[in-house]
All heavy atoms as an XYZ file, in Angstrom:
519
protein
N    -129.979     41.685     -2.024
C    -131.178     40.951     -1.697
C    -132.241     41.935     -1.231
O    -131.953     42.833     -0.451
C    -130.869     39.925     -0.600
C    -132.086     39.170     -0.142
S    -131.762     38.004      1.194
C    -130.726     36.850      0.376
N    -133.437     41.754     -1.696
C    -134.554     42.595     -1.284
C    -135.435     41.812     -0.313
O    -135.264     40.598     -0.124
C    -135.372     43.092     -2.501
C    -134.542     44.010     -3.371
C    -135.912     41.936     -3.302
N    -136.381     42.505      0.301
C    -137.202     41.902      1.349
C    -137.927     40.649      0.870
O    -137.997     39.654      1.591
C    -138.206     42.915      1.885
C    -139.055     42.343      3.008
C    -139.969     43.357      3.630
O    -139.652     44.537      3.664
N    -141.099     42.918      4.121
N    -138.461     40.663     -0.338
C    -139.205     39.488     -0.825
C    -138.294     38.263     -0.949
O    -138.710     37.139     -0.644
C    -139.888     39.794     -2.158
O    -138.939     40.116     -3.144
N    -137.052     38.482     -1.369
C    -136.106     37.366     -1.463
C    -135.749     36.841     -0.075
O    -135.658     35.627      0.134
C    -134.842     37.798     -2.197
C    -135.065     38.126     -3.654
C    -133.855     38.799     -4.295
O    -133.100     39.496     -3.584
O    -133.680     38.615     -5.497
N    -135.543     37.766      0.852
C    -135.219     37.381      2.222
C    -136.358     36.566      2.839
O    -136.127     35.511      3.425
C    -134.930     38.615      3.072
C    -134.632     38.372      4.543
C    -133.378     37.526      4.702
C    -134.489     39.701      5.269
N    -137.577     37.044      2.698
C    -138.700     36.324      3.295
C    -138.887     34.955      2.656
O    -139.231     33.983      3.332
C    -139.985     37.147      3.234
O    -140.377     37.383      1.909
N    -138.630     34.844      1.365
C    -138.736     33.557      0.680
C    -137.702     32.569      1.220
O    -138.011     31.402      1.491
C    -138.541     33.761     -0.817
C    -138.796     32.554     -1.653
C    -138.673     32.920     -3.135
C    -138.963     31.737     -4.030
N    -138.852     32.096     -5.453
N    -136.459     33.033      1.417
C    -135.402     32.163      1.934
C    -135.674     31.743      3.372
O    -135.458     30.590      3.745
C    -134.046     32.844      1.819
C    -133.536     32.898      0.401
C    -132.137     33.448      0.338
C    -131.683     33.411     -1.108
N    -130.254     33.223     -1.227
N    -136.134     32.684      4.189
C    -136.463     32.352      5.580
C    -137.602     31.344      5.608
O    -137.572     30.371      6.370
C    -136.828     33.618      6.382
C    -135.617     34.524      6.540
C    -137.396     33.235      7.750
C    -135.946     35.889      7.129
N    -138.591     31.564      4.776
C    -139.742     30.666      4.704
C    -139.321     29.243      4.390
O    -139.780     28.283      5.028
C    -140.715     31.176      3.640
O    -141.755     30.269      3.428
N    -138.433     29.096      3.432
C    -137.952     27.755      3.074
C    -137.124     27.142      4.196
O    -137.234     25.953      4.489
C    -137.123     27.823      1.796
C    -137.948     27.982      0.552
C    -137.065     27.962     -0.677
C    -137.913     28.107     -1.937
N    -137.075     28.073     -3.145
N    -136.283     27.963      4.831
C    -135.371     27.430      5.843
C    -136.109     26.937      7.084
O    -135.748     25.907      7.657
C    -134.344     28.478      6.236
C    -133.360     27.934      7.269
C    -132.147     28.746      7.422
N    -131.364     28.693      6.181
C    -130.212     29.308      6.029
N    -129.712     30.006      7.020
N    -129.563     29.235      4.897
N    -137.126     27.669      7.520
C    -137.813     27.270      8.757
C    -139.190     26.664      8.501
O    -139.931     26.403      9.439
C    -137.891     28.432      9.762
C    -138.720     29.588      9.217
C    -136.516     28.888     10.170
C    -138.949     30.689     10.234
N    -139.522     26.464      7.225
C    -140.745     25.772      6.848
C    -142.007     26.435      7.404
O    -142.855     25.783      8.003
C    -140.675     24.296      7.254
C    -141.690     23.465      6.502
O    -142.071     23.801      5.386
N    -142.130     22.382      7.110
N    -142.104     27.748      7.217
C    -143.311     28.502      7.545
C    -143.780     29.215      6.282
O    -142.959     29.546      5.428
C    -143.030     29.544      8.633
C    -142.927     29.053     10.055
C    -142.537     30.194     10.978
C    -144.234     28.439     10.526
N    -145.079     29.494      6.191
C    -145.574     30.193      5.004
C    -144.930     31.576      4.862
O    -144.700     32.281      5.850
C    -147.074     30.317      5.248
C    -147.395     29.316      6.300
C    -146.153     29.130      7.109
N    -144.653     31.955      3.632
C    -144.041     33.252      3.341
C    -144.886     34.390      3.910
O    -144.362     35.402      4.360
C    -143.859     33.416      1.832
C    -143.123     34.661      1.432
C    -142.915     34.711     -0.073
C    -142.317     36.008     -0.522
N    -143.149     37.170     -0.304
N    -146.198     34.224      3.912
C    -147.102     35.241      4.448
C    -146.752     35.576      5.901
O    -146.734     36.740      6.295
C    -148.549     34.734      4.345
C    -149.548     35.576      5.069
C    -149.972     36.789      4.547
C    -150.060     35.176      6.304
C    -150.885     37.572      5.220
C    -150.971     35.952      6.983
C    -151.386     37.155      6.436
O    -152.279     37.927      7.113
N    -146.468     34.568      6.703
C    -146.126     34.806      8.108
C    -144.786     35.530      8.235
O    -144.637     36.431      9.061
C    -146.075     33.486      8.884
C    -147.407     32.832      9.043
N    -148.488     33.437      9.638
C    -147.834     31.609      8.655
C    -149.517     32.625      9.628
N    -149.151     31.499      9.021
N    -143.842     35.148      7.415
C    -142.529     35.795      7.438
C    -142.658     37.259      7.038
O    -142.051     38.138      7.659
C    -141.535     35.070      6.511
C    -141.459     33.574      6.827
C    -140.167     35.731      6.559
C    -141.071     33.227      8.236
N    -143.468     37.542      6.007
C    -143.693     38.923      5.578
C    -144.270     39.764      6.712
O    -143.858     40.906      6.921
C    -144.637     38.981      4.369
C    -144.001     38.450      3.103
O    -142.762     38.440      3.021
O    -144.759     38.036      2.202
N    -145.206     39.204      7.450
C    -145.819     39.927      8.574
C    -144.796     40.216      9.665
O    -144.772     41.302     10.243
C    -147.000     39.152      9.138
C    -148.182     39.140      8.177
C    -149.393     38.493      8.772
N    -149.830     39.244      9.949
C    -150.650     38.755     10.872
N    -151.112     37.539     10.773
N    -151.006     39.486     11.904
N    -143.934     39.244      9.948
C    -142.895     39.429     10.976
C    -141.920     40.520     10.544
O    -141.572     41.408     11.334
C    -142.152     38.108     11.252
C    -140.906     38.345     12.090
C    -143.076     37.114     11.925
N    -141.481     40.487      9.290
C    -140.537     41.500      8.801
C    -141.152     42.895      8.824
O    -140.489     43.872      9.186
C    -140.042     41.143      7.398
C    -139.127     39.927      7.314
C    -138.806     39.608      5.857
C    -137.862     40.136      8.104
N    -142.421     43.013      8.442
C    -143.095     44.318      8.476
C    -143.218     44.831      9.910
O    -142.999     46.007     10.179
C    -144.475     44.232      7.818
C    -144.435     44.146      6.318
C    -143.788     45.351      5.664
O    -143.981     46.499      6.130
O    -143.051     45.142      4.689
N    -143.562     43.940     10.827
C    -143.663     44.335     12.237
C    -142.305     44.777     12.764
O    -142.192     45.782     13.480
C    -144.216     43.183     13.068
N    -141.275     44.042     12.388
C    -139.922     44.377     12.827
C    -139.503     45.747     12.317
O    -138.956     46.565     13.075
C    -138.969     43.300     12.314
C    -137.634     43.279     12.952
S    -136.791     41.789     12.405
C    -135.150     42.428     12.324
N    -139.768     46.023     11.039
C    -139.428     47.341     10.488
C    -140.187     48.445     11.215
O    -139.622     49.500     11.514
C    -139.763     47.396      8.993
C    -138.799     46.641      8.136
C    -138.948     46.895      6.647
C    -140.345     47.056      6.137
N    -140.460     47.135      4.683
N    -141.454     48.211     11.499
C    -142.254     49.209     12.204
C    -141.734     49.499     13.600
O    -141.640     50.659     14.019
N    -141.383     48.457     14.318
C    -140.871     48.614     15.686
C    -139.529     49.339     15.675
O    -139.294     50.253     16.469
C    -140.760     47.246     16.382
C    -142.158     46.686     16.624
C    -139.964     47.344     17.677
C    -142.185     45.231     17.014
N    -138.637     48.949     14.772
C    -137.334     49.610     14.682
C    -137.509     51.082     14.341
O    -136.878     51.956     14.956
C    -136.428     48.900     13.651
C    -136.022     47.527     14.176
C    -135.195     49.738     13.327
C    -135.334     46.641     13.158
N    -138.388     51.375     13.388
C    -138.644     52.772     13.009
C    -139.179     53.580     14.178
O    -138.719     54.695     14.430
C    -139.627     52.826     11.826
O    -139.065     52.110     10.724
C    -139.917     54.253     11.411
N    -140.142     53.016     14.922
C    -140.706     53.721     16.087
C    -139.621     54.029     17.113
O    -139.581     55.136     17.668
C    -141.793     52.869     16.745
C    -143.071     52.787     15.966
C    -144.042     51.780     16.583
O    -143.815     51.311     17.720
O    -145.027     51.465     15.894
N    -138.768     53.070     17.384
C    -137.703     53.272     18.359
C    -136.737     54.361     17.906
O    -136.308     55.194     18.705
C    -136.953     51.967     18.629
C    -137.767     50.944     19.387
C    -138.202     51.438     20.757
O    -137.368     51.992     21.495
O    -139.390     51.262     21.083
N    -136.393     54.367     16.632
C    -135.484     55.395     16.117
C    -136.121     56.775     16.178
O    -135.463     57.750     16.539
C    -135.061     55.056     14.683
C    -134.208     53.795     14.527
C    -133.979     53.504     13.056
C    -132.901     53.917     15.274
N    -137.403     56.861     15.846
C    -138.118     58.143     15.927
C    -138.129     58.660     17.357
O    -138.025     59.866     17.597
C    -139.558     57.992     15.367
C    -140.426     59.177     15.739
C    -139.521     57.807     13.861
N    -138.219     57.755     18.321
C    -138.227     58.142     19.738
C    -136.830     58.410     20.293
O    -136.665     58.640     21.479
C    -138.915     57.063     20.574
C    -140.400     57.005     20.301
O    -141.019     58.001     19.967
N    -140.969     55.824     20.421
N    -135.825     58.345     19.425
C    -134.466     58.675     19.843
C    -133.686     57.518     20.437
O    -132.620     57.725     21.017
N    -134.206     56.312     20.314
C    -133.526     55.145     20.875
C    -132.661     54.463     19.832
O    -132.873     54.599     18.639
C    -134.549     54.140     21.411
C    -135.388     54.726     22.513
O    -134.882     55.425     23.380
N    -136.676     54.467     22.480
N    -131.695     53.709     20.301
C    -130.844     52.889     19.448
C    -131.364     51.456     19.510
O    -131.837     51.009     20.542
C    -129.408     52.941     19.968
C    -128.420     52.189     19.151
C    -127.007     52.334     19.686
O    -126.426     53.415     19.524
O    -126.516     51.355     20.277
N    -131.331     50.754     18.399
C    -131.770     49.354     18.352
C    -130.566     48.498     18.014
O    -129.940     48.688     16.980
C    -132.886     49.158     17.297
C    -133.302     47.703     17.227
C    -134.077     50.055     17.592
N    -130.257     47.568     18.902
C    -129.092     46.710     18.707
C    -129.528     45.249     18.713
O    -130.143     44.783     19.668
C    -128.073     46.959     19.816
O    -126.948     46.147     19.624
N    -129.219     44.551     17.622
C    -129.465     43.118     17.530
C    -128.090     42.460     17.574
O    -127.400     42.392     16.565
C    -130.202     42.776     16.234
C    -131.519     43.526     16.012
C    -132.065     43.232     14.630
C    -132.530     43.166     17.073
N    -127.687     42.026     18.744
C    -126.320     41.524     18.962
C    -125.952     40.445     17.956
O    -126.719     39.542     17.670
C    -126.165     40.991     20.363
C    -126.140     42.110     21.349
C    -125.530     41.677     22.632
N    -125.511     42.843     23.509
C    -125.629     42.786     24.798
N    -125.754     41.621     25.384
N    -125.603     43.879     25.511
N    -124.779     40.588     17.414
C    -124.282     39.637     16.448
C    -124.820     39.853     15.041
O    -124.508     39.095     14.128
N    -125.646     40.893     14.865
C    -126.239     41.136     13.551
C    -126.038     42.577     13.107
O    -125.344     42.835     12.143
C    -127.723     40.772     13.562
C    -128.407     40.979     12.255
C    -128.024     40.272     11.126
C    -129.440     41.889     12.140
C    -128.655     40.467      9.907
C    -130.075     42.096     10.938
C    -129.688     41.378      9.821
N    -126.674     43.521     13.809
C    -126.563     44.918     13.389
C    -127.022     45.853     14.503
O    -127.619     45.433     15.478
C    -127.388     45.176     12.132
S    -129.148     44.945     12.393
N    -126.745     47.133     14.303
C    -127.202     48.191     15.199
C    -127.752     49.321     14.346
O    -127.153     49.694     13.342
C    -126.046     48.713     16.075
O    -125.519     47.612     16.828
C    -126.517     49.794     17.025
N    -128.909     49.829     14.738
C    -129.534     50.960     14.061
C    -129.500     52.163     14.993
O    -129.756     52.030     16.187
C    -131.005     50.659     13.728
C    -131.210     49.481     12.837
C    -131.434     48.218     13.360
C    -131.193     49.637     11.461
C    -131.634     47.122     12.536
C    -131.397     48.546     10.622
C    -131.620     47.290     11.160
N    -129.186     53.336     14.453
C    -129.240     54.564     15.219
C    -129.414     55.726     14.258
O    -129.175     55.602     13.073
C    -127.993     54.749     16.086
C    -126.744     55.055     15.325
C    -126.265     56.288     14.995
C    -125.819     54.118     14.773
N    -125.093     56.167     14.279
C    -124.807     54.845     14.122
C    -125.760     52.734     14.755
C    -123.747     54.229     13.473
C    -124.700     52.136     14.109
C    -123.711     52.885     13.485
N    -129.839     56.847     14.812
C    -129.996     58.066     14.028
C    -128.798     58.952     14.325
O    -128.479     59.199     15.488
C    -131.306     58.801     14.381
C    -131.404     60.110     13.623
C    -132.505     57.911     14.086
N    -128.133     59.394     13.285
C    -126.965     60.257     13.444
C    -127.276     61.626     12.866
O    -127.786     61.735     11.751
C    -125.762     59.657     12.731
N    -127.006     62.658     13.634
C    -127.155     64.028     13.142
C    -125.851     64.438     12.479
O    -124.772     64.292     13.055
C    -127.471     64.994     14.290
C    -128.871     64.790     14.827
O    -129.769     64.467     14.024
O    -129.056     64.939     16.041
N    -125.970     64.935     11.277
C    -124.792     65.394     10.546
C    -125.046     66.808     10.062
O    -126.168     67.186      9.791
C    -124.514     64.483      9.354
C    -124.178     63.087      9.788
C    -123.693     62.263      8.628
N    -123.277     60.962      9.114
C    -123.545     59.829      8.517
N    -124.222     59.821      7.394
N    -123.128     58.701      9.031
N    -123.958     67.563      9.923
C    -124.122     68.929      9.434
C    -124.480     68.888      7.947
O    -124.173     67.918      7.230
C    -122.871     69.744      9.674
C    -121.641     69.276      8.940
C    -120.457     70.155      9.285
C    -119.254     69.708      8.457
N    -118.097     70.544      8.685
N    -125.123     69.936      7.493
C    -125.538     70.011      6.098
C    -124.328     70.113      5.178
O    -123.304     70.687      5.532
C    -126.416     71.233      5.874
C    -127.750     71.108      6.566
O    -128.212     70.005      6.777
N    -128.357     72.221      6.900
N    -124.488     69.547      3.998
C    -123.457     69.647      2.973
C    -123.977     70.551      1.864
O    -125.161     70.608      1.618
C    -123.151     68.284      2.364
C    -122.557     67.311      3.298
C    -122.294     65.984      2.639
N    -122.769     65.905      1.257
C    -122.466     64.969      0.399
N    -121.700     63.992      0.773
N    -122.932     64.957     -0.836
N    -123.059     71.201      1.198
C    -123.449     72.012      0.065
C    -123.521     71.128     -1.166
O    -122.575     70.400     -1.478
C    -122.439     73.141     -0.161
C    -122.857     74.084     -1.263
C    -121.958     75.267     -1.345
C    -122.474     76.200     -2.439
N    -121.694     77.404     -2.547
N    -124.656     71.118     -1.831
C    -124.831     70.310     -3.031
C    -124.400     71.083     -4.275
O    -124.435     72.307     -4.320
N    -123.971     70.350     -5.263
C    -123.531     70.957     -6.518
C    -124.305     70.360     -7.675
O    -124.497     69.149     -7.746
C    -122.032     70.714     -6.738
C    -121.171     71.383     -5.702
C    -120.707     70.679     -4.608
C    -120.822     72.717     -5.824
C    -119.926     71.278     -3.644
C    -120.036     73.335     -4.871
C    -119.593     72.613     -3.792
O    -118.819     73.218     -2.841
N    -124.723     71.213     -8.588
C    -125.377     70.757     -9.789
C    -124.313     70.599    -10.863
O    -123.734     71.577    -11.330
C    -126.443     71.771    -10.236
C    -127.238     71.288    -11.422
O    -126.930     70.253    -12.017
N    -128.265     72.037    -11.755
N    -124.048     69.374    -11.256
C    -122.953     69.117    -12.199
C    -123.369     69.273    -13.659
O    -122.531     69.169    -14.543
C    -122.392     67.704    -11.989
O    -123.450     66.767    -12.179
C    -121.800     67.558    -10.611
N    -124.621     69.522    -13.910
C    -125.040     69.633    -15.303
C    -124.923     71.045    -15.844
O    -124.719     72.008    -15.212
C    -126.461     69.160    -15.497
O    -127.356     69.872    -14.669
């Protein structure tokens, strides 16, 4: 499912215009991104948790 499908389904379920749902989703993405950039973890209980993980570099291979 992509964002447009999600906003359409939410719009139908709660009977609000899709435009409002799109604005809420964009604001939510912006806030989550800002928090992650600032080094914070974002937890939506019962749904998901976002965090930034540092991993060591991997060596890439060109298979062609």
